[in-house]
C-alpha positions in Angstrom: -20.5 -39.3 0.3 -19.7 -35.8 1.5 -21.1 -32.9 -0.5 -18.5 -30.9 -2.5 -17.5 -27.6 -1.0 -19.0 -24.8 -3.1 -18.0 -21.8 -1.1 -14.3 -22.5 -1.1 -11.1 -20.5 -1.0 -10.9 -20.4 -4.8 -14.2 -18.7 -4.9 -13.2 -16.3 -2.1 -10.1 -15.3 -4.1 -12.1 -14.9 -7.2 -14.6 -12.6 -5.5 -11.9 -10.6 -3.9 -10.2 -10.1 -7.3 -13.5 -9.1 -9.0 -14.4 -6.7 -6.1 -10.9 -5.1 -6.3 -11.4 -4.5 -10.1 -14.9 -3.0 -9.6 -13.7 -0.7 -6.8 -10.7 0.4 -8.8 -12.8 1.2 -11.8 -16.0 2.6 -10.3 -15.3 3.4 -6.6 -16.5 1.6 -3.4 -20.0 3.0 -3.5 -20.6 1.3 -6.9 -19.9 -2.2 -5.4 -22.9 -4.2 -4.3 -22.9 -7.8 -3.1 -25.6 -8.8 -5.7 -23.6 -7.1 -8.5 -20.4 -8.8 -7.3 -22.2 -12.2 -7.4 -23.5 -11.7 -10.9 -20.1 -10.6 -12.2 -18.3 -13.5 -10.6 -21.0 -16.0 -11.8 -22.1 -17.1 -8.4 -24.9 -16.6 -6.0 -25.5 -13.7 -3.6 -25.8 -16.3 -0.9 -22.3 -17.5 -1.6 -20.9 -14.0 -1.2 -22.7 -13.4 2.1 -21.6 -16.9 3.3 -18.0 -16.2 2.6 -17.8 -12.6 3.8 -20.8 -11.8 6.0 -21.4 -8.4 4.4 -19.8 -5.5 2.5 -17.9 -4.1 5.4 -16.3 -7.4 6.1 -15.5 -7.8 2.4 -13.9 -4.3 2.3 -11.8 -5.1 5.4 -10.5 -8.3 3.8 -9.6 -6.5 0.6 -7.7 -3.9 2.6 -5.9 -6.6 4.7 -5.0 -8.5 1.5 -3.6 -5.4 -0.2 -1.6 -4.4 2.9 -0.2 -7.9 3.3 0.9 -7.9 -0.4 2.6 -4.5 -0.1 4.2 -5.7 3.1 5.6 -8.8 1.4 7.0 -6.6 -1.4 8.6 -4.3 1.1 10.1 -7.1 3.1 11.6 -8.6 -0.1 14.0 -5.6 -0.3 17.5 -6.8 0.6 18.8 -4.7 3.4 22.4 -3.4 3.6 24.6 -1.7 6.2 23.5 1.7 4.6 20.1 2.6 5.9 19.9 5.7 3.6 20.4 3.4 0.6 17.8 1.0 2.0 15.3 3.8 2.3 15.8 4.7 -1.4 15.3 1.1 -2.4 12.2 0.8 -0.3 10.8 3.9 -2.0 11.5 2.4 -5.5 9.9 -0.9 -4.4 6.8 1.0 -3.1 6.5 2.8 -6.5 7.0 -0.4 -8.5 4.4 -2.2 -6.4 1.8 0.6 -6.8 2.3 0.8 -10.6 2.0 -3.0 -11.0 -0.8 -3.5 -8.4 -3.1 -0.5 -9.1 -6.3 -2.3 -8.0 -4.7 -3.1 -4.6 -3.3 0.4 -4.3 -6.8 1.9 -4.9 -8.2 -0.4 -2.3 -5.6 0.4 0.3 -5.4 4.2 -0.3 -8.3 5.2 -2.5 -10.8 6.0 0.2 -12.5 2.6 0.1 -11.7 2.1 3.8 -11.1 4.6 6.6 -7.8 6.3 6.1 -5.2 5.9 8.9 -1.7 7.2 9.4 1.0 4.7 8.8 2.3 4.9 12.4 1.0 5.6 15.8 2.6 8.4 17.6 4.4 6.0 19.9 6.4 5.0 16.9 4.7 1.6 16.2 3.6 1.0 12.6 -0.2 0.4 12.1 0.2 -1.1 8.7 2.6 -4.0 8.8 3.6 -2.9 5.3 5.2 0.2 6.9 7.5 -1.7 9.2 10.5 -1.9 6.9 10.3 1.9 6.4 10.0 2.5 10.1 12.9 0.1 10.9 15.2 1.7 8.3 14.4 5.2 9.6 15.2 4.2 13.2 18.5 2.6 12.0 19.4 5.8 10.0 18.7 8.2 12.9 20.6 6.0 15.3 23.6 6.0 13.0 23.5 9.7 12.6 22.9 10.3 16.3 20.0 12.4 15.3 17.3 13.7 17.7 14.8 13.9 14.9 11.4 12.4 15.7 11.3 9.1 13.8 7.6 9.4 13.3 8.1 12.7 11.5 10.7 11.2 9.3 8.6 8.2 8.4 5.6 10.3 7.6 7.7 12.8 5.6 9.2 10.1 3.4 5.9 8.3 3.0 4.2 11.5 2.0 6.8 12.2 -0.7 6.8 8.7 -2.1 3.1 8.0 -1.8 2.2 11.5 -3.0 4.4 11.2 -6.1 3.0 7.7 -6.9 -0.6 8.9 -6.5 0.0 11.8 -8.9 1.7 9.4 -11.4 -1.1 6.9 -11.3 -3.7 9.7 -11.9 -1.7 10.8 -15.0 -0.9 14.2 -13.5 2.9 14.0 -14.1 3.1 14.7 -17.8 6.5 13.5 -18.8 8.1 10.4 -20.5 8.5 7.4 -18.4 12.3 7.8 -17.9 11.8 11.4 -16.9 9.1 10.5 -14.4 11.4 7.8 -12.9 14.2 10.4 -12.5 11.8 12.9 -10.9 10.8 10.3 -8.4 14.5 9.6 -7.6 15.2 13.4 -7.3 12.3 14.1 -5.0 12.8 11.1 -2.7 16.5 11.7 -2.4 16.0 15.4 -1.7 13.7 14.6 1.2 16.0 12.0 2.6 19.0 14.4 2.2 17.1 17.1 4.2 16.7 14.8 7.1 20.3 13.4 7.0 21.8 16.8 6.7 19.8 18.1 9.7 18.0 20.7 7.6 14.6 19.2 8.5 15.2 18.2 12.1 
């Protein structure tokens, strides 16, 4: 009779979930493979068998978070109005961050090396940024704009991501409905600057 699999996908997912919570609460330096094993109720050997080491674990956490954000962004129904699509993508990004704070911390909290969302040849480096990049290219083509699409992508991402980061850190002191309206106002103002030509 074959021996039962102990180090299976269910344990892998459990360890990833526990690691994400630990990093979100205490930072990446506080995470140890031995501590992770104890918290998850398994052996250190199981952790190393599944991941190889902490760098590989961190990379998998980042990949998982990026893929989840990408699925969320791809779920946004596109229209024939790329400007409206960009606003909806921004709202979706904020919603994902607020409801997946552990994943957001893994992806953007310094747990892994920070990288820009696009290369300077215009290709997204995070798959999760592809819908934003595509919508920007559609918008600029419709406007006949000569603006650098990389600059537009980065500008919009900085505004949306920066706002969400401040919000998650409790630095926007206002009622929830006011915060939501401020997000709309700031995102729309940045988009309007590009569509009116004021920024390009």
